C-alpha atoms as a printed R data frame, in Angstrom:
   type eleno elety resid chain resno       x       y       z
1  ATOM     1    CA   MET     A     1  13.609 -15.768  -6.458
2  ATOM     2    CA   LEU     A     2  17.194 -16.242  -5.382
3  ATOM     3    CA   TYR     A     3  17.970 -12.615  -6.228
4  ATOM     4    CA   VAL     A     4  15.110 -11.384  -4.042
5  ATOM     5    CA   GLU     A     5  16.298 -13.500  -1.115
6  ATOM     6    CA   ARG     A     6  19.816 -12.119  -1.514
7  ATOM     7    CA   LEU     A     7  18.429  -8.582  -1.630
8  ATOM     8    CA   PHE     A     8  16.473  -9.079   1.613
9  ATOM     9    CA   GLN     A     9  19.499 -10.632   3.301
10 ATOM    10    CA   SER     A    10  21.681  -7.704   2.274
11 ATOM    11    CA   LEU     A    11  19.079  -5.229   3.598
12 ATOM    12    CA   GLN     A    12  18.724  -7.042   6.945
13 ATOM    13    CA   PRO     A    13  21.172  -4.730   8.834
14 ATOM    14    CA   LEU     A    14  19.203  -1.687   7.668
15 ATOM    15    CA   TYR     A    15  15.877  -2.786   9.188
16 ATOM    16    CA   ASN     A    16  16.824  -1.441  12.614
17 ATOM    17    CA   GLN     A    17  17.905   1.981  11.310
18 ATOM    18    CA   SER     A    18  15.573   4.841  12.233
19 ATOM    19    CA   TRP     A    19  15.593   6.326   8.714
20 ATOM    20    CA   PHE     A    20  14.783   3.060   6.895
21 ATOM    21    CA   PRO     A    21  10.941   3.329   7.044
22 ATOM    22    CA   TYR     A    22  11.143   6.884   5.716
23 ATOM    23    CA   ALA     A    23  13.385   5.773   2.866
24 ATOM    24    CA   LEU     A    24  10.899   3.030   1.986
25 ATOM    25    CA   GLY     A    25   8.109   5.616   2.092
26 ATOM    26    CA   VAL     A    26   9.947   7.903  -0.324
27 ATOM    27    CA   ILE     A    27  10.642   4.983  -2.649
28 ATOM    28    CA   GLY     A    28   6.960   4.026  -2.443
29 ATOM    29    CA   LEU     A    29   5.859   7.568  -3.303
30 ATOM    30    CA   ILE     A    30   8.193   7.669  -6.282
31 ATOM    31    CA   PHE     A    31   6.878   4.291  -7.427
32 ATOM    32    CA   ALA     A    32   3.245   5.410  -7.003
33 ATOM    33    CA   TYR     A    33   3.951   8.606  -8.945
34 ATOM    34    CA   SER     A    34   5.518   6.669 -11.807
35 ATOM    35    CA   ILE     A    35   2.563   4.260 -11.891
36 ATOM    36    CA   PHE     A    36   0.135   7.202 -11.911
37 ATOM    37    CA   LYS     A    37   2.035   8.872 -14.756
38 ATOM    38    CA   THR     A    38   1.948   5.609 -16.707
39 ATOM    39    CA   LEU     A    39  -1.782   5.213 -16.096
40 ATOM    40    CA   SER     A    40  -2.452   8.819 -17.065
41 ATOM    41    CA   THR     A    41  -1.448   7.996 -20.631
42 ATOM    42    CA   LEU     A    42  -4.455   5.657 -20.764
43 ATOM    43    CA   PRO     A    43  -7.940   6.975 -21.423
44 ATOM    44    CA   LYS     A    44  -9.648   8.278 -18.263
45 ATOM    45    CA   LEU     A    45 -12.363   5.632 -18.642
46 ATOM    46    CA   VAL     A    46  -9.667   2.995 -18.066
47 ATOM    47    CA   MET     A    47  -7.441   4.881 -15.604
48 ATOM    48    CA   TYR     A    48 -10.050   5.759 -12.961
49 ATOM    49    CA   PRO     A    49 -11.468   2.221 -12.535
50 ATOM    50    CA   ILE     A    50  -7.943   0.849 -12.100
51 ATOM    51    CA   ILE     A    51  -7.132   3.451  -9.434
52 ATOM    52    CA   GLY     A    52 -10.537   2.956  -7.776
53 ATOM    53    CA   ALA     A    53 -10.206  -0.830  -7.692
54 ATOM    54    CA   THR     A    54  -6.746  -0.524  -6.161
55 ATOM    55    CA   CYS     A    55  -8.046   1.813  -3.439
56 ATOM    56    CA   VAL     A    56 -10.982  -0.502  -2.682
57 ATOM    57    CA   ILE     A    57  -8.676  -3.522  -2.396
58 ATOM    58    CA   VAL     A    58  -6.355  -1.660  -0.016
59 ATOM    59    CA   CYS     A    59  -9.291  -0.481   2.135
60 ATOM    60    CA   ILE     A    60 -10.851  -3.944   2.323
61 ATOM    61    CA   ASN     A    61  -7.451  -5.339   3.295
62 ATOM    62    CA   TRP     A    62  -7.225  -2.737   6.083
63 ATOM    63    CA   VAL     A    63 -10.665  -3.671   7.373
64 ATOM    64    CA   TYR     A    64  -9.997  -7.412   7.206
65 ATOM    65    CA   ASN     A    65  -6.593  -7.314   8.907
66 ATOM    66    CA   ARG     A    66  -7.207  -4.136  10.974
67 ATOM    67    CA   ASN     A    67  -3.807  -2.746  10.070
68 ATOM    68    CA   GLU     A    68  -4.967   0.670   8.870
69 ATOM    69    CA   PRO     A    69  -3.073   3.865   9.708
70 ATOM    70    CA   GLU     A    70  -4.106   5.385  13.058
71 ATOM    71    CA   LEU     A    71  -5.463   8.461  11.300
72 ATOM    72    CA   LEU     A    72  -8.034   6.347   9.411
73 ATOM    73    CA   SER     A    73  -9.134   4.181  12.350
74 ATOM    74    CA   PRO     A    74 -12.420   6.075  12.948
75 ATOM    75    CA   VAL     A    75 -13.404   5.658   9.290
76 ATOM    76    CA   VAL     A    76 -12.492   1.967   9.296
77 ATOM    77    CA   ASP     A    77 -14.424   1.514  12.567
78 ATOM    78    CA   MET     A    78 -17.559   2.784  10.804
79 ATOM    79    CA   ILE     A    79 -17.053   0.494   7.803
80 ATOM    80    CA   ALA     A    80 -15.931  -2.625   9.720
81 ATOM    81    CA   PRO     A    81 -19.370  -3.924  10.830
82 ATOM    82    CA   TRP     A    82 -20.441  -4.452   7.209
83 ATOM    83    CA   LEU     A    83 -17.298  -6.169   5.970
84 ATOM    84    CA   PRO     A    84 -15.676  -9.436   7.045
85 ATOM    85    CA   SER     A    85 -12.758  -9.352   9.439
86 ATOM    86    CA   LYS     A    86 -10.056 -11.748  10.509
87 ATOM    87    CA   THR     A    87 -11.078 -11.740  14.175
């Protein structure tokens, strides 16, 4: 845990940079691609439920915390009455 704390402290000056969120997005896309390539070696009967469960968990988290991307707000507004929310 100490290494993670040191990493976050060393990245602290970068948080205010305008390019930092984009860099995190690119790193996230690369990470997601590598995870997808790893999962694609599994049988499809195993791969698709793992991907589906991950998507469902992310969507339920968006509905609960209402921190979805602006583009998906109309879809989340339709789903929100049937799922629990924080407020």
